C-alpha positions in Angstrom: 3.1 15.6 -3.6 -0.2 13.7 -3.4 -1.0 15.1 0.0 -0.5 18.6 -1.4 -2.9 17.8 -4.2 -5.5 16.4 -1.7 -5.2 19.5 0.5 -5.7 21.7 -2.6 -8.8 19.8 -3.6 -10.2 20.0 -0.1 -9.5 23.7 0.1 -11.2 24.3 -3.3 -14.3 22.4 -2.3 -14.5 24.2 1.0 -14.1 27.6 -0.7 -17.0 26.7 -3.1 -19.2 25.6 -0.1 -18.5 28.8 1.8 -19.2 30.9 -1.3 -22.6 29.2 -1.7 -23.3 29.7 2.0 -22.8 33.5 1.6 -25.2 33.6 -1.3 -28.0 32.0 0.6 -29.1 35.1 2.5 -29.1 37.1 -0.8 -31.3 34.6 -2.5 -33.5 34.3 0.5 -34.0 38.1 0.7 -35.0 38.2 -3.0 -37.6 35.5 -2.6 -39.3 36.6 0.6 -41.1 39.6 -0.9 -41.9 38.0 -4.2 -45.5 37.0 -4.5 -46.2 33.3 -5.0 -47.6 31.8 -8.2 -51.2 32.7 -9.2 -53.7 30.6 -7.3 -57.3 30.2 -8.3 -59.6 28.8 -11.0 -58.9 31.7 -13.5 -55.3 30.5 -14.2 -54.6 27.9 -16.9 -51.4 26.6 -15.4 -51.3 24.4 -12.4 -50.0 25.9 -9.2 -46.5 24.9 -8.0 -46.0 25.8 -4.4 -42.3 25.1 -4.4 -41.5 27.7 -7.2 -40.5 31.1 -5.8 -40.6 29.9 -2.2 -37.6 29.2 0.0 -37.6 27.5 3.3 -34.8 27.3 5.9 -35.4 23.5 6.0 -34.6 23.1 2.3 -31.4 25.2 2.7 -30.3 23.2 5.7 -31.0 19.9 3.8 -29.0 21.1 0.7 -26.1 22.3 2.8 -26.1 19.0 4.8 -26.0 17.0 1.5 -23.1 19.2 0.4 -21.2 18.5 3.6 -21.8 14.8 3.3 -20.6 14.7 -0.3 -17.5 16.6 0.8 -16.9 14.2 3.7 -17.4 11.1 1.5 -15.0 12.5 -1.2 -12.4 13.3 1.4 -12.7 9.8 2.9 -12.4 8.1 -0.5 -9.3 10.1 -1.4 -7.7 9.3 1.9 -8.6 5.6 1.6 -7.0 5.5 -1.9 -3.9 7.2 -0.6 -3.5 4.7 2.2 -3.9 1.8 -0.2 -1.2 3.3 -2.5 1.1 3.7 0.5 0.5 0.1 1.5 1.4 -1.0 -2.0 4.6 0.9 -2.0 5.5 -0.5 1.5 5.0 -4.1 0.3 7.0 -3.4 -2.9 9.9 -2.2 -0.7 9.6 -5.2 1.6 9.8 -7.6 -1.3 12.8 -5.7 -2.8 14.6 -5.7 0.6 14.0 -9.4 1.1 15.5 -10.1 -2.4 18.5 -8.0 -1.6 19.1 -9.7 1.8 19.4 -13.1 0.1 23.0 -13.3 -1.2 22.0 -15.6 -4.1 19.2 -13.3 -5.3 20.7 -9.9 -4.6 22.5 -9.6 -7.9 19.6 -10.7 -10.1 17.7 -8.2 -12.2 14.3 -8.9 -10.7 11.7 -6.2 -9.7 8.4 -6.3 -8.0 5.5 -4.1 -8.8 2.5 -4.1 -6.4 -1.0 -2.9 -7.1 -3.5 -3.0 -4.3 -7.1 -2.2 -5.4 -9.2 0.3 -3.5 -11.9 -2.2 -2.8 -10.8 -4.3 0.2 -12.3 -7.6 -1.1 -10.2 -7.6 -4.3 -6.9 -9.4 -4.1 -3.7 -7.4 -4.5 -1.7 -8.0 -7.7 2.1 -8.5 -7.4 3.9 -8.5 -10.7 7.4 -10.0 -10.7 9.6 -9.1 -13.7 13.1 -9.9 -14.7 15.5 -12.6 -15.6 17.1 -15.5 -13.7 19.7 -18.0 -14.8 18.1 -21.2 -13.3 14.7 -22.6 -12.5 15.8 -23.0 -8.9 16.5 -19.3 -8.6 13.1 -18.5 -10.3 11.4 -20.6 -7.6 13.4 -18.9 -4.9 12.4 -15.4 -6.1 8.7 -16.3 -6.2 8.9 -18.0 -2.8 10.5 -14.8 -1.2 7.8 -12.6 -2.9 5.0 -14.9 -1.6 6.4 -15.0 1.9 6.7 -11.2 2.1 3.2 -10.7 0.7 1.6 -13.2 3.1 3.0 -11.3 6.1 1.1 -8.2 5.0 -1.9 -9.2 2.9 -4.6 -11.8 3.2 -5.4 -12.1 -0.5 -2.9 -11.6 -3.3 -2.0 -12.9 -6.7 1.5 -13.1 -8.1 1.9 -12.5 -11.8 5.0 -14.3 -12.9 6.9 -12.3 -15.6 10.3 -13.8 -14.8 12.2 -15.4 -17.6 14.8 -18.2 -17.1 17.7 -17.1 -19.2 21.0 -19.1 -18.7 23.1 -16.2 -20.0 22.1 -14.0 -17.1 24.5 -15.8 -14.8 27.5 -14.3 -16.5 26.1 -10.7 -16.1 25.1 -11.3 -12.5 28.5 -12.5 -11.4 
């Protein structure tokens, strides 16, 4: 769904850029025959050479800036999407690792991963749920830390896991 939205945004920006490019010759034709601002000592207003004049260099510069903005926006959207995909992948790895361990598989524990767009910021892994003993609590956090260290250099685990002895009866 997100790639469809990204493609839609890219197409919209490209359509606007093409529309603006088609209007350039019309605007250029209108300004070529227009006389410039009054020049001379008899006028009270200062002369402004850039008003009413168009130059091919200015048009090329403006179009180049537009293309650069389009490219930067596309790159930023793509980078954000890759970071979100990486977060989903790590979240799945942690969940799979918890399910592979027979003692942890039946516990109601979930991991939520948020990886910031900026590479220097650490990822945030939120572990939520309930476990019956402190040993299982430590085991869940250890598994999450092991899986995160395989993929990420910098991360922070937010512990939202509660130790509730009555969970054992429900888990069994």
